[in-house]
N, C-alpha and C positions, 0 to 999 in steps of 0.2 A: 541605719544607712539605707536599707532597702525601702523603707517607707517614704523616704524623701523623693524617690523616683517613680513611685507608683502613681497611677492615674486614678483619681477618685471617681465616684459614680456621677458626680455633677459635671464632669468633663473638664476638670482643672488639674494642674500639676503644681507641685510645691515650688518648682523653679521658674516655670513659665507664666504663671498666673492664669486668669480665665481665658478660655478659648472661645472666640466669637465666631458664630456661624456666618459663612459667606452669603451675602444677599444675592438673589438672582439678578441677572443682567437687566431684565425688564423692570424690576423694582428699582434698581439704581438709576436707570434712565428716566423713569417716571418721577423719581424724587428730584433729579436735577432739572427736569423740564418744568416742574412746578415753580421754579424760581424766576429769575429775571428773563431767561430765554423765552419762556412761555408768554410772559407779559409783552415782550417785544413782538412776538409772533401774533398775539391777539390784537395789538395796536395796528400792525400792518394789515391784518384781515379787516379790521374796522375801517381803516383808511381806503382800502380797495373797495369795500362794500359801499362807502359813501361817495366814491368817485363819480358815478353817474349822476348823483344828485347835485354835486358841486358843478359838474360840467353843464347840467341843464340850467342851473342858476346863472352861471357866467354867460351861457349862450343867450339867456333871456335878457341880459343887460348889454348885449352887443347889437349893432345894426345889421340889417339883412345882408349888406355887401360883405361885411367882415365874416358873418356866419357862413356865407357861400364860398368864400375864398380861403379862409384859414380855420384852424381848429380853435376850440375854446381856450386851450392852454396858452395861446398867444397873448392872452390878457396879462399874464405875468410880465411880459416884456413890453407891452404897450397898454398900460392901464387907462390911457385916454379913451379907449374904445368903450368903456363902461358908460352907460347912459340909462335913464329911466323913461326914455321916450316910448319904448315898447309897451310899458305898463300904462302909459297915458293913452296910447292907441287901443290897448286892450279894454280899458274902461269905456272907450267910445264905441267899441264893437258890441252892438246890442245882442248879437247872437250868443257871444260868450257870456256876457253878464246875465242874460235871461236864463241861459243853461245852468249857470251857477246857482241862481235862485231856485230853479226847478229841482236841481240836485238836493239842495237843502230842504226843500218842501217834501221831497221823497224820503231822504235819509233820516231826518229827525223823527217823523211819525213812525216810520218802520222800525226804528231802533227802540223808541219808547214803548210801542205796543208789544214788541217781543219781550222786552225786559219786564213789563208789568204782567202780561198774561203768563209768561214763563215763570215768574216768581210765584204767582198765585197757584198755578198748576203744580210747580215743584213742591210747594208747601203741602198741597193736598195729597200728592202721591207719597210724600215722606211721612206725614203725621196725622192724616185723616183716614178714617176707616169708611169704605164704601164698597158696595158689591163689585167684584171683578177688578179691584184696584191693580193687582199685579198683572192681570192679563192686559188691561188697558195700557199699563206702562210698557209691556212687551211690544204692543202695537206702536207706541211712540218710538221705542228703540228701533223697531223695524223700519220706520219711516226715515231714519237717518241715512239709509243706503239708497233711497229713491233719488235718482238723478233729476236735475232740473229739466233736462231735455225731454224726459218722458211726459211731463205735464204741459209742455208748451202748446200742443195742438188741442187737447181737451179743455184746458183753461182758456185758450183763445175763443173757443166756441162758447164756453160758459159766459165769459165777459161780454162777448158780442150779443148774447141773448139777453143779458140784463142791462146792456147799454153802458158799460164802463170800459170797453176796449179802447185803447189809445187815450187813456186818461191817467191823471196822477193817482187817483184812488185805486185804479187797477194795479198799478205798479206797487203801491204800498201794500195792498192786500196780498199780492203774490210774494213779496219779500217777507211779509209777516208769516204767511203760512209755511214757507220753507225754512224760516228761522226758528220756528217754535219747537220742532223736535229736538234740536241740539240744545236749545235753551232749557227745556223741561228736563232733559237728561242731565245736563250740567248742574242745574240748581237743585234738582231732587237729590242727587248724590251729595251735594254740599250740605243741604239742610238736614239730611238724615244723620249727619255726624254731630249735630247739636246735641248736647247732653239732655237726656229725657228728664232728668231731675230738675233742670232749669225750667222746662216747659210745665212740668207738674207743679212746681212752686208758683209759677205765674197763674196757673188755673186755680190753685188754692186761694190766691189773693183775689179771685173774682174776675180774672181776665177771660174774655170770650175769644173766639177764634180770630176775629178781625183785629182786636187789640193785641192778641198774642202775636199775630203776624206782623203788625206794624211796629210794635214796641220791642219785641224780642228777636224775632227771626230776621227781619229786614236789617237791623243794625249789625247783627252777627254775620249776615250774609253779604255785607258790603263789598268785600274783595271779590267774591264770585260774581256778584251783579256787575261790578265795574269791569271785570274781565269779559263778561258776556256782552256788555254794551260796546266795548272796544271792538270785539270780533264782529258784531252785527253792523256797527257803523262802517268799519272798513270794507266789509263785504258789499253792503248796499252802495256805498260811495263809489267803489271801484267797479261795480257791475256794468257790463255793457250788453250782454246777451238779452237779459230781461228788458232792459231799457230800450234796446233796439226794436223789440217786438211789441211791447205793451205801452210804451210811453207815447205821449203826444208828439207827432212829427213837427208841429209848429214850435214847441218849447221842449226840446229833448234835454236830457241830463248832459253834464259836461263831457262824459266819455263819448257819447254819440256826437255831440257838437264838434268836438275836436276831430273825430273821425271824418265827419262831413267836411270840415274845413280842409283837411288833407286831401280828400277826394276832389273837392271843387277848386281849391286854390293851393296847389302844391308848392307854390313859391312864396307864400306868406309866412315864412318861418319866424318873422319878427312878431307875429301874433300867436303862432302856435307854441313857441317856446315859453313865453310868460304864462299862457293859458295852461299849458301842461304843468308848469311849476306850481301855479296856484292850486290846481286840482290835486297835486301831490302833497303840498305843504299843509293843507288843512287837516288831512288824516294824521300827519305827523304831529301837529299841534295837539290834536285830541289824544293821541297815544301818550305823548310826554306829559300831558296834563293829568292823566290817570295812570301814570307809569307805576307809582308806588302801590296803588290798589291792585293793579294788574299783577305785579310780581308777588304781592301777598296772596292773591287768590291762587296763582299757580303753585306757589310753595306750600300753601295750606292743602291743596289737593294732593300734592306729592307726598306730604307727611302722613295725611290721613289714608 
């Protein structure tokens, strides 16, 4: 009779069954928040985050009178306001179209150069032996903290001396130089995680350094390279400080051109709105086109 009422070492009684430990309040709230309530909250955050983009799109499809008199949300009650006339006038505006072409001519080479040179340097720092390799890599890491503003005056004097100040080449070289430290740091750390056995097997098969880099390292580093390309593309495309100082004033990038339009013609919102949306939607297209590789690169870095 006495044994039926005693508590065992495992924390159970004969009559009551197992005793379940009470979970902390924070743990219970976190478990409940991970369900439908959290999903609803994330959807609301996403909608709130996209609201400026939607507002800019709808504003770019309205006339200047409607934009000046009412908000963009009036489109839902008066959809007849929507028109593509603003984009037609935008294509006829040589300043905006030339600035878009100038931005592409700057962004694409600056991104390609950073990806190519950063990949080669990252592979060299990760798998090639040369004197002072670790010290040189520390120098690259130290360059990550150098702000752009520090180099504006000396680089301006240097570009003026060699005759590339206020040229497209000068802007490309500036963006390439300041994009390389991050590119080398990112790709070196990613390439260093490639199994050594895989590289040694390729060397035993007769692969040289160039073939090893192009056939083995580059395919495996695709996610990290795609992530770097997205970062560099967005940084160069959205840059205004460097373009304002080093770009040609006759054919400035889109960020400078829009700023000049606002300064000179503050009432031409029917041109500024579609121009701003076009300048914003192109980076979005690039991001979503490489979204899968970008997420793979971020997750791979987190796991490793």
